[in-house]
LOTOR-645665 format. One record per residue (C-alpha): residue number from 1; residue in three letters; z, y negated, x negated. Coordinates in nm, 2 decimals. Layout:
REM residues N
[pt NUM Ala [Z Y X]]
...
***
This chain:
REM residues 420
[pt 1 Met [0.04 -0.02 0.00]]
[pt 2 Arg [0.07 -0.22 -0.27]]
[pt 3 Ala [-0.26 -0.16 -0.40]]
[pt 4 Leu [-0.39 -0.21 -0.09]]
[pt 5 Ala [-0.25 -0.58 -0.03]]
[pt 6 Ala [-0.36 -0.71 -0.42]]
[pt 7 Val [-0.70 -0.60 -0.34]]
[pt 8 Leu [-0.67 -0.79 -0.02]]
[pt 9 Leu [-0.54 -1.09 -0.15]]
[pt 10 Leu [-0.80 -1.07 -0.40]]
[pt 11 Leu [-1.05 -1.05 -0.14]]
[pt 12 Val [-0.90 -1.34 0.07]]
[pt 13 Ala [-0.90 -1.58 -0.27]]
[pt 14 Phe [-1.30 -1.52 -0.31]]
[pt 15 Cys [-1.35 -1.60 0.01]]
[pt 16 Gln [-1.19 -1.96 0.03]]
[pt 17 Pro [-1.45 -2.20 0.00]]
[pt 18 Val [-1.48 -2.34 -0.38]]
[pt 19 Gln [-1.42 -2.73 -0.43]]
[pt 20 Ala [-1.75 -2.83 -0.64]]
[pt 21 Ala [-1.66 -3.11 -0.91]]
[pt 22 Pro [-1.72 -3.39 -0.86]]
[pt 23 Thr [-2.03 -3.61 -1.05]]
[pt 24 Leu [-1.89 -3.92 -1.28]]
[pt 25 Asp [-2.14 -4.14 -1.41]]
[pt 26 Thr [-2.09 -4.47 -1.55]]
[pt 27 Val [-2.26 -4.74 -1.33]]
[pt 28 Thr [-2.23 -4.99 -1.61]]
[pt 29 Thr [-2.07 -5.07 -1.95]]
[pt 30 Ala [-2.07 -5.44 -1.93]]
[pt 31 Ser [-1.83 -5.52 -1.62]]
[pt 32 Val [-1.50 -5.76 -1.67]]
[pt 33 Tyr [-1.21 -5.82 -1.38]]
[pt 34 Gly [-1.25 -5.87 -1.06]]
[pt 35 Cys [-0.93 -5.83 -0.78]]
[pt 36 Leu [-1.16 -5.64 -0.53]]
[pt 37 Arg [-0.92 -5.54 -0.30]]
[pt 38 Thr [-1.00 -5.21 -0.06]]
[pt 39 Asn [-1.39 -5.27 0.05]]
[pt 40 Gly [-1.74 -5.43 -0.08]]
[pt 41 Ala [-1.81 -5.25 -0.40]]
[pt 42 Gly [-2.07 -5.03 -0.24]]
[pt 43 Val [-2.26 -4.90 0.07]]
[pt 44 Tyr [-2.46 -4.62 0.13]]
[pt 45 Asp [-2.81 -4.64 0.31]]
[pt 46 Ala [-2.90 -4.30 0.52]]
[pt 47 Thr [-3.27 -4.45 0.53]]
[pt 48 Val [-3.33 -4.49 0.24]]
[pt 49 Asn [-3.09 -4.22 0.08]]
[pt 50 Lys [-2.94 -4.49 -0.17]]
[pt 51 Thr [-2.61 -4.59 -0.27]]
[pt 52 Phe [-2.63 -4.99 -0.36]]
[pt 53 Val [-2.32 -5.07 -0.58]]
[pt 54 Thr [-2.21 -5.46 -0.71]]
[pt 55 Tyr [-2.03 -5.55 -0.96]]
[pt 56 Ser [-1.91 -5.88 -1.21]]
[pt 57 Gly [-2.07 -5.86 -1.51]]
[pt 58 Thr [-2.04 -6.09 -1.85]]
[pt 59 Arg [-1.92 -6.44 -1.76]]
[pt 60 His [-1.85 -6.31 -1.38]]
[pt 61 Asp [-2.25 -6.31 -1.34]]
[pt 62 Ile [-2.30 -6.10 -1.03]]
[pt 63 Tyr [-2.49 -5.77 -1.05]]
[pt 64 Val [-2.60 -5.49 -0.81]]
[pt 65 Lys [-2.76 -5.17 -0.88]]
[pt 66 Ala [-2.90 -4.89 -0.64]]
[pt 67 Phe [-2.85 -4.52 -0.69]]
[pt 68 Asp [-3.13 -4.28 -0.55]]
[pt 69 His [-2.97 -3.95 -0.47]]
[pt 70 Ala [-3.31 -3.78 -0.45]]
[pt 71 Ala [-3.40 -3.83 -0.76]]
[pt 72 Asn [-3.03 -3.84 -0.92]]
[pt 73 Thr [-3.13 -4.17 -1.10]]
[pt 74 Trp [-2.96 -4.50 -1.12]]
[pt 75 Ser [-3.20 -4.81 -1.08]]
[pt 76 Ala [-3.21 -5.09 -1.38]]
[pt 77 Ala [-2.92 -5.39 -1.30]]
[pt 78 Val [-3.06 -5.69 -1.10]]
[pt 79 Arg [-2.87 -6.04 -1.14]]
[pt 80 Val [-2.82 -6.16 -0.83]]
[pt 81 Ala [-2.66 -6.48 -0.94]]
[pt 82 Thr [-2.57 -6.66 -1.25]]
[pt 83 Leu [-2.21 -6.81 -1.26]]
[pt 84 Asn [-2.11 -6.80 -1.64]]
[pt 85 Leu [-1.75 -6.86 -1.58]]
[pt 86 Thr [-1.50 -6.84 -1.85]]
[pt 87 His [-1.17 -6.98 -1.70]]
[pt 88 Asp [-0.88 -6.76 -1.66]]
[pt 89 Asn [-0.88 -6.77 -1.27]]
[pt 90 Ala [-1.26 -6.65 -1.25]]
[pt 91 Tyr [-1.15 -6.30 -1.15]]
[pt 92 His [-1.06 -6.42 -0.80]]
[pt 93 Asp [-1.42 -6.50 -0.75]]
[pt 94 Tyr [-1.55 -6.12 -0.69]]
[pt 95 Pro [-1.85 -6.00 -0.51]]
[pt 96 Val [-1.80 -5.84 -0.17]]
[pt 97 Leu [-2.14 -5.61 -0.11]]
[pt 98 Thr [-2.20 -5.47 0.26]]
[pt 99 Gln [-2.50 -5.48 0.43]]
[pt 100 Leu [-2.66 -5.69 0.74]]
[pt 101 Gly [-2.80 -5.59 1.03]]
[pt 102 Asp [-3.16 -5.61 0.96]]
[pt 103 Gly [-3.08 -5.36 0.65]]
[pt 104 Arg [-3.08 -5.62 0.40]]
[pt 105 Leu [-2.83 -5.61 0.14]]
[pt 106 Ala [-2.58 -5.94 0.12]]
[pt 107 Val [-2.30 -6.07 -0.13]]
[pt 108 Phe [-2.05 -6.28 -0.02]]
[pt 109 Arg [-1.84 -6.49 -0.29]]
[pt 110 Ala [-1.58 -6.74 -0.29]]
[pt 111 Thr [-1.55 -7.01 -0.51]]
[pt 112 His [-1.15 -6.93 -0.50]]
[pt 113 Thr [-1.02 -7.16 -0.28]]
[pt 114 Val [-1.32 -7.42 -0.28]]
[pt 115 Ser [-1.61 -7.25 -0.11]]
[pt 116 Met [-1.77 -6.92 0.04]]
[pt 117 Gln [-2.12 -6.82 -0.09]]
[pt 118 Leu [-2.38 -6.63 0.05]]
[pt 119 Tyr [-2.63 -6.39 -0.16]]
[pt 120 Thr [-2.92 -6.21 0.05]]
[pt 121 Ala [-3.18 -6.01 -0.09]]
[pt 122 Pro [-3.54 -6.06 0.00]]
[pt 123 Thr [-3.67 -5.72 0.12]]
[pt 124 Pro [-3.48 -5.47 0.36]]
[pt 125 Arg [-3.30 -5.12 0.18]]
[pt 126 Ser [-3.33 -5.28 -0.16]]
[pt 127 Ile [-3.21 -5.49 -0.46]]
[pt 128 Thr [-3.55 -5.63 -0.57]]
[pt 129 Gly [-3.65 -5.94 -0.56]]
[pt 130 Thr [-3.51 -6.31 -0.61]]
[pt 131 Trp [-3.19 -6.33 -0.37]]
[pt 132 Thr [-3.14 -6.61 -0.18]]
[pt 133 Ala [-2.81 -6.81 -0.26]]
[pt 134 Arg [-2.63 -7.07 -0.01]]
[pt 135 Thr [-2.29 -7.21 0.06]]
[pt 136 Ile [-2.19 -7.12 0.43]]
[pt 137 Ser [-1.86 -7.27 0.47]]
[pt 138 Thr [-1.63 -7.51 0.22]]
[pt 139 Asp [-1.31 -7.44 0.40]]
[pt 140 Lys [-1.07 -7.35 0.09]]
[pt 141 Asn [-1.22 -7.00 0.11]]
[pt 142 Thr [-1.04 -6.72 -0.08]]
[pt 143 Tyr [-1.08 -6.30 -0.07]]
[pt 144 Pro [-1.39 -6.27 0.18]]
[pt 145 Glu [-1.39 -5.97 0.42]]
[pt 146 Pro [-1.71 -5.95 0.63]]
[pt 147 Val [-1.75 -5.74 0.92]]
[pt 148 Val [-2.10 -5.68 1.03]]
[pt 149 Thr [-2.21 -5.57 1.36]]
[pt 150 Gly [-2.57 -5.58 1.44]]
[pt 151 Asn [-2.68 -5.94 1.37]]
[pt 152 Thr [-2.30 -6.05 1.44]]
[pt 153 Ile [-2.08 -6.07 1.12]]
[pt 154 His [-1.74 -6.20 1.12]]
[pt 155 Leu [-1.65 -6.31 0.79]]
[pt 156 Phe [-1.27 -6.30 0.75]]
[pt 157 Tyr [-1.06 -6.51 0.46]]
[pt 158 Ser [-0.77 -6.65 0.34]]
[pt 159 His [-0.74 -7.03 0.32]]
[pt 160 Asn [-0.54 -7.21 0.06]]
[pt 161 Thr [-0.36 -7.44 0.30]]
[pt 162 Asp [-0.08 -7.57 0.01]]
[pt 163 Leu [0.01 -7.40 -0.29]]
[pt 164 Ser [0.33 -7.62 -0.29]]
[pt 165 His [0.52 -7.47 -0.04]]
[pt 166 Pro [0.33 -7.16 -0.08]]
[pt 167 Tyr [0.14 -7.11 0.25]]
[pt 168 Arg [-0.18 -6.97 0.32]]
[pt 169 Met [-0.34 -6.90 0.69]]
[pt 170 Tyr [-0.60 -6.63 0.74]]
[pt 171 Lys [-0.94 -6.79 0.90]]
[pt 172 Met [-1.27 -6.64 1.02]]
[pt 173 Ile [-1.61 -6.78 1.06]]
[pt 174 Lys [-1.89 -6.60 1.26]]
[pt 175 Ser [-2.30 -6.58 1.23]]
[pt 176 Thr [-2.42 -6.43 1.54]]
[pt 177 Asp [-2.83 -6.46 1.37]]
[pt 178 Gly [-2.76 -6.24 1.08]]
[pt 179 Gly [-2.61 -6.54 0.86]]
[pt 180 Arg [-2.85 -6.81 0.89]]
[pt 181 Thr [-2.56 -7.03 1.10]]
[pt 182 Trp [-2.23 -6.99 1.09]]
[pt 183 Ser [-1.90 -7.12 1.35]]
[pt 184 Ala [-1.67 -7.36 1.25]]
[pt 185 Pro [-1.35 -7.21 1.11]]
[pt 186 Arg [-1.11 -7.05 1.32]]
[pt 187 Thr [-0.71 -6.97 1.21]]
[pt 188 Ile [-0.64 -6.61 1.28]]
[pt 189 Ile [-0.29 -6.56 1.13]]
[pt 190 Asp [-0.08 -6.83 1.10]]
[pt 191 Ser [0.32 -6.78 0.98]]
[pt 192 Gly [0.36 -7.16 0.95]]
[pt 193 Arg [0.58 -7.31 0.65]]
[pt 194 Thr [0.86 -7.03 0.65]]
[pt 195 Ala [1.20 -7.14 0.55]]
[pt 196 Asp [1.18 -6.81 0.34]]
[pt 197 Arg [0.85 -6.95 0.17]]
[pt 198 Tyr [0.69 -6.63 0.23]]
[pt 199 Ala [0.39 -6.78 0.41]]
[pt 200 Glu [0.08 -6.67 0.21]]
[pt 201 Val [-0.13 -6.44 0.46]]
[pt 202 Tyr [-0.30 -6.19 0.20]]
[pt 203 Ala [-0.49 -5.95 0.41]]
[pt 204 Phe [-0.59 -5.64 0.16]]
[pt 205 Gly [-0.86 -5.48 0.39]]
[pt 206 Val [-1.06 -5.48 0.73]]
[pt 207 Ala [-1.15 -5.20 0.94]]
[pt 208 Gln [-1.37 -5.16 1.21]]
[pt 209 Arg [-1.44 -4.94 1.55]]
[pt 210 Asn [-1.56 -5.02 1.87]]
[pt 211 Gly [-1.56 -5.37 1.85]]
[pt 212 Arg [-1.20 -5.36 1.71]]
[pt 213 Val [-1.10 -5.48 1.42]]
[pt 214 Tyr [-0.79 -5.39 1.24]]
[pt 215 Leu [-0.61 -5.61 1.00]]
[pt 216 Thr [-0.38 -5.52 0.76]]
[pt 217 Trp [-0.19 -5.81 0.58]]
[pt 218 Ser [0.16 -5.90 0.39]]
[pt 219 Leu [0.33 -6.25 0.34]]
[pt 220 His [0.35 -6.37 0.02]]
[pt 221 Gly [0.53 -6.66 -0.19]]
[pt 222 Gly [0.85 -6.69 -0.19]]
[pt 223 Pro [1.12 -6.91 -0.39]]
[pt 224 Gln [0.90 -6.83 -0.71]]
[pt 225 Gly [0.56 -7.03 -0.60]]
[pt 226 His [0.21 -6.90 -0.50]]
[pt 227 Asn [0.22 -6.52 -0.51]]
[pt 228 Gly [0.53 -6.49 -0.68]]
[pt 229 Gly [0.64 -6.19 -0.46]]
[pt 230 Gly [0.57 -6.04 -0.12]]
[pt 231 Lys [0.73 -5.89 0.19]]
[pt 232 Asn [0.63 -5.65 0.47]]
[pt 233 Ile [0.32 -5.50 0.59]]
[pt 234 Tyr [0.20 -5.61 0.91]]
[pt 235 Val [-0.09 -5.46 1.14]]
[pt 236 Ala [-0.28 -5.58 1.45]]
[pt 237 Tyr [-0.63 -5.59 1.57]]
[pt 238 Phe [-0.90 -5.87 1.68]]
[pt 239 Asp [-1.07 -5.78 1.93]]
[pt 240 Thr [-1.42 -5.89 1.90]]
[pt 241 Ala [-1.56 -5.92 2.27]]
[pt 242 Ser [-1.26 -6.08 2.40]]
[pt 243 Gly [-1.17 -6.33 2.04]]
[pt 244 Asn [-0.81 -6.24 2.12]]
[pt 245 Leu [-0.60 -6.05 1.88]]
[pt 246 Phe [-0.36 -5.77 1.95]]
[pt 247 Thr [-0.06 -5.56 1.84]]
[pt 248 Val [-0.16 -5.18 1.78]]
[pt 249 Gly [0.01 -5.10 2.07]]
[pt 250 Gly [-0.23 -5.35 2.26]]
[pt 251 Thr [0.01 -5.64 2.34]]
[pt 252 Ser [-0.18 -5.96 2.33]]
[pt 253 Leu [-0.10 -6.23 2.07]]
[pt 254 Gly [-0.36 -6.46 2.23]]
[pt 255 Thr [-0.58 -6.62 1.97]]
[pt 256 Val [-0.41 -6.69 1.66]]
[pt 257 Ile [-0.09 -6.50 1.56]]
[pt 258 Asp [0.17 -6.74 1.48]]
[pt 259 Ser [0.54 -6.71 1.38]]
[pt 260 Gly [0.64 -6.62 1.72]]
[pt 261 Asp [0.40 -6.32 1.68]]
[pt 262 Thr [0.47 -6.19 1.33]]
[pt 263 Asp [0.78 -5.96 1.41]]
[pt 264 Lys [0.57 -5.79 1.65]]
[pt 265 Ala [0.29 -5.71 1.43]]
[pt 266 Arg [0.51 -5.59 1.14]]
[pt 267 Val [0.52 -5.19 1.09]]
[pt 268 Val [0.69 -5.17 0.75]]
[pt 269 Thr [0.99 -5.36 0.60]]
[pt 270 Thr [1.03 -5.44 0.24]]
[pt 271 Asn [1.28 -5.62 0.05]]
[pt 272 Pro [1.12 -5.87 -0.22]]
[pt 273 Ala [1.46 -5.88 -0.41]]
[pt 274 Asp [1.47 -5.53 -0.46]]
[pt 275 Leu [1.20 -5.43 -0.74]]
[pt 276 Pro [1.16 -5.33 -1.09]]
[pt 277 Ala [1.16 -5.59 -1.35]]
[pt 278 Asp [0.82 -5.57 -1.41]]
[pt 279 Lys [0.70 -5.54 -1.03]]
[pt 280 Thr [0.68 -5.88 -0.86]]
[pt 281 Leu [0.51 -5.71 -0.51]]
[pt 282 Pro [0.68 -5.42 -0.34]]
[pt 283 Glu [0.34 -5.35 -0.16]]
[pt 284 Glu [-0.02 -5.18 -0.29]]
[pt 285 Asn [-0.31 -5.20 -0.09]]
[pt 286 Pro [-0.19 -5.12 0.25]]
[pt 287 Val [-0.54 -5.07 0.48]]
[pt 288 Thr [-0.53 -4.98 0.83]]
[pt 289 Val [-0.85 -4.70 0.99]]
[pt 290 Pro [-0.88 -4.57 1.33]]
[pt 291 Leu [-0.98 -4.21 1.37]]
[pt 292 Asn [-1.19 -4.03 1.59]]
[pt 293 Asp [-0.91 -3.94 1.88]]
[pt 294 Gly [-0.80 -4.30 1.90]]
[pt 295 Ser [-0.47 -4.32 1.66]]
[pt 296 Leu [-0.44 -4.52 1.39]]
[pt 297 Val [-0.33 -4.45 0.97]]
[pt 298 Leu [-0.17 -4.69 0.80]]
[pt 299 Gly [-0.26 -4.61 0.40]]
[pt 300 Tyr [-0.04 -4.76 0.11]]
[pt 301 Gly [0.17 -4.78 -0.19]]
[pt 302 Val [0.56 -4.89 -0.20]]
[pt 303 His [0.84 -4.92 -0.46]]
[pt 304 Thr [1.16 -5.07 -0.49]]
[pt 305 Ser [1.42 -5.11 -0.80]]
[pt 306 Asn [1.42 -4.69 -0.82]]
[pt 307 Ser [1.19 -4.52 -0.61]]
[pt 308 Thr [0.78 -4.53 -0.60]]
[pt 309 Arg [0.57 -4.39 -0.32]]
[pt 310 Ile [0.25 -4.32 -0.15]]
[pt 311 Val [0.27 -4.34 0.22]]
[pt 312 Leu [0.06 -4.26 0.54]]
[pt 313 Ala [0.19 -4.39 0.87]]
[pt 314 Arg [0.02 -4.26 1.21]]
[pt 315 Phe [0.03 -4.45 1.50]]
[pt 316 Ala [-0.03 -4.21 1.80]]
[pt 317 Gly [0.13 -4.22 2.17]]
[pt 318 Gly [0.30 -4.56 2.08]]
[pt 319 Thr [0.51 -4.45 1.81]]
[pt 320 Trp [0.42 -4.49 1.40]]
[pt 321 Thr [0.53 -4.21 1.23]]
[pt 322 Ser [0.56 -4.21 0.83]]
[pt 323 Thr [0.43 -3.90 0.59]]
[pt 324 Thr [0.53 -3.96 0.18]]
[pt 325 Val [0.24 -3.80 0.05]]
[pt 326 Asp [0.43 -3.88 -0.34]]
[pt 327 Thr [0.69 -3.98 -0.48]]
[pt 328 Ser [0.58 -4.03 -0.87]]
[pt 329 Thr [0.33 -4.34 -0.79]]
[pt 330 Ser [0.26 -4.62 -0.61]]
[pt 331 Leu [-0.05 -4.71 -0.73]]
[pt 332 Phe [-0.29 -4.69 -0.38]]
[pt 333 Lys [-0.64 -4.80 -0.43]]
[pt 334 Asp [-0.79 -4.72 -0.06]]
[pt 335 Leu [-0.86 -4.52 0.22]]
[pt 336 Val [-1.11 -4.39 0.47]]
[pt 337 Ala [-1.15 -4.23 0.80]]
[pt 338 Thr [-1.32 -3.88 0.78]]
[pt 339 Gly [-1.31 -3.77 1.20]]
[pt 340 Asn [-0.94 -3.69 1.30]]
[pt 341 Gly [-0.86 -3.73 0.94]]
[pt 342 Val [-0.86 -3.93 0.65]]
[pt 343 Asp [-0.92 -3.93 0.29]]
[pt 344 Phe [-0.74 -4.15 0.03]]
[pt 345 Ser [-0.71 -4.28 -0.35]]
[pt 346 Tyr [-0.42 -4.37 -0.58]]
[pt 347 Ala [-0.35 -4.37 -0.97]]
[pt 348 Ser [-0.10 -4.22 -1.14]]
[pt 349 Lys [0.20 -4.39 -1.24]]
[pt 350 Asp [0.02 -4.39 -1.60]]
[pt 351 Arg [-0.24 -4.50 -1.47]]
[pt 352 Lys [-0.45 -4.21 -1.66]]
[pt 353 Arg [-0.57 -4.03 -1.38]]
[pt 354 Leu [-0.73 -4.11 -1.03]]
[pt 355 Leu [-0.66 -3.89 -0.72]]
[pt 356 Val [-0.86 -3.82 -0.45]]
[pt 357 Lys [-0.68 -3.63 -0.15]]
[pt 358 Ser [-0.75 -3.53 0.20]]
[pt 359 Trp [-0.52 -3.52 0.52]]
[pt 360 Thr [-0.51 -3.44 0.91]]
[pt 361 Pro [-0.20 -3.52 1.09]]
[pt 362 Gly [0.03 -3.26 1.16]]
[pt 363 Gly [-0.15 -3.05 0.83]]
[pt 364 Ala [-0.07 -3.05 0.49]]
[pt 365 Val [-0.27 -3.27 0.18]]
[pt 366 Thr [-0.50 -3.11 0.01]]
[pt 367 Thr [-0.60 -3.24 -0.31]]
[pt 368 Lys [-1.01 -3.30 -0.32]]
[pt 369 His [-1.03 -3.44 -0.72]]
[pt 370 Asp [-0.74 -3.51 -0.99]]
[pt 371 Leu [-0.94 -3.69 -1.28]]
[pt 372 Ala [-0.90 -3.79 -1.60]]
[pt 373 Val [-1.01 -4.15 -1.57]]
[pt 374 Pro [-1.30 -4.21 -1.87]]
[pt 375 Tyr [-1.13 -4.56 -2.02]]
[pt 376 Ser [-1.35 -4.67 -2.35]]
[pt 377 Ala [-1.38 -5.01 -2.45]]
[pt 378 Gly [-1.03 -5.06 -2.48]]
[pt 379 Ala [-0.93 -5.01 -2.12]]
[pt 380 Asp [-0.63 -4.89 -1.95]]
[pt 381 Thr [-0.64 -4.95 -1.58]]
[pt 382 Thr [-0.86 -4.86 -1.29]]
[pt 383 Phe [-0.81 -5.17 -1.10]]
[pt 384 Tyr [-1.00 -5.11 -0.78]]
[pt 385 Ala [-1.11 -4.74 -0.69]]
[pt 386 Asn [-1.31 -4.77 -0.31]]
[pt 387 Phe [-1.48 -4.57 -0.11]]
[pt 388 Val [-1.81 -4.62 -0.08]]
[pt 389 Glu [-1.91 -4.78 0.31]]
[pt 390 Asn [-2.14 -4.50 0.51]]
[pt 391 Arg [-2.05 -4.22 0.24]]
[pt 392 Pro [-1.71 -4.15 0.21]]
[pt 393 Gly [-1.72 -3.89 0.01]]
[pt 394 Asp [-1.79 -4.13 -0.31]]
[pt 395 Leu [-1.60 -4.39 -0.52]]
[pt 396 Ile [-1.65 -4.66 -0.75]]
[pt 397 Ala [-1.42 -4.76 -0.95]]
[pt 398 Ser [-1.33 -5.02 -1.22]]
[pt 399 Thr [-1.17 -5.01 -1.53]]
[pt 400 Ile [-1.00 -5.29 -1.75]]
[pt 401 Asp [-0.75 -5.36 -2.04]]
[pt 402 His [-0.45 -5.49 -1.83]]
[pt 403 Glu [-0.35 -5.73 -2.12]]
[pt 404 Thr [-0.67 -5.94 -2.17]]
[pt 405 Arg [-0.81 -5.90 -1.84]]
[pt 406 Lys [-0.77 -6.29 -1.76]]
[pt 407 Thr [-0.90 -6.42 -2.06]]
[pt 408 Asn [-1.19 -6.16 -2.16]]
[pt 409 His [-1.48 -6.27 -2.01]]
[pt 410 Thr [-1.74 -6.08 -2.28]]
[pt 411 Gly [-1.81 -5.80 -2.00]]
[pt 412 Thr [-1.70 -5.50 -2.16]]
[pt 413 Trp [-1.57 -5.23 -1.94]]
[pt 414 Pro [-1.71 -4.96 -1.77]]
[pt 415 Val [-1.72 -4.96 -1.38]]
[pt 416 Phe [-1.80 -4.57 -1.26]]
[pt 417 Ser [-1.88 -4.33 -0.96]]
[pt 418 Ile [-1.76 -4.05 -0.81]]
[pt 419 Arg [-1.99 -3.84 -0.61]]
[pt 420 Ala [-1.87 -3.57 -0.42]]
***
């Protein structure tokens, strides 16, 4: 019987599906630091079977490349814009790539705290040719987060309201003709000048489904000044049909989430005073995605003075339920819906490994990839690792040297891709 059991176990093992090893490619060896959040690095177009990628090159010039999945080749890089930036804050101006309703590729980029630029490709589903460039807003814009639905674009961004408090509102402009004309700015979230000075809205990602745009943010600032600390994680959704905002449970928050509404949208409470000596922010890249079954999953990293965690929180039946999926690191990168489950990515505490895992509510966490990051040229940190829009099995990830990231503009660090 023991021999039979052993044979059966071997048969079961051999019958299990084998997870194919991912393919790692170097997108470029000539990037600089760009503080991209949880979207905007790459988008997949099934019509031409290509993945399009953007990155910041030498002196923060904007580049795009295309990967042809049928031919298994990368195109030459196309320079979308020559910026020639060498100041310490140039990394704030990172490009965000998306695809418009007519198939044209588009890059949004904020001249940090000043204005918003839109660059568009001349031909649908292609990066070749001369891209058009124009300023679409001068509303002290920062951190673009575009949501495209057909010819309509909702472009969310932080507004640099008053650094002396510190104080930043969250705003939006809208185009209904594919980006040719834009509405006046509209305020979406406004905490007011709070007494504790945590009044800077920092949104880390947006996700849209069935006309609901889910916004996930924290409040930064505090007594140390601009972005000197942070607290809490908040989630709400913007209804594109009515123009109103709602809690995830459906309670109306009106046309603006103001100081009286903020706590209604709070999902996670963090203590800005309970942090390790080398940290100023308790949260890492919180982002919420809707699943096919109507539930939501919020993914984030969080740490205190004596703990680190990667957490997935699910909203279903009117209740949030949290699942801690790793207690060795807080370096959360991105989250993407995969039907009724999610894939999520994060870095190990020592920054040497990048992990991609899957989770279905009620089930176990399974590892898809656990990779040694291919560092070179002095890089030691994976700053962002974005799932590719429309192709969630793939990621685009940047590498930087953490110590010199704000002063090195020579374009020496690689960006790499992971293809499942």
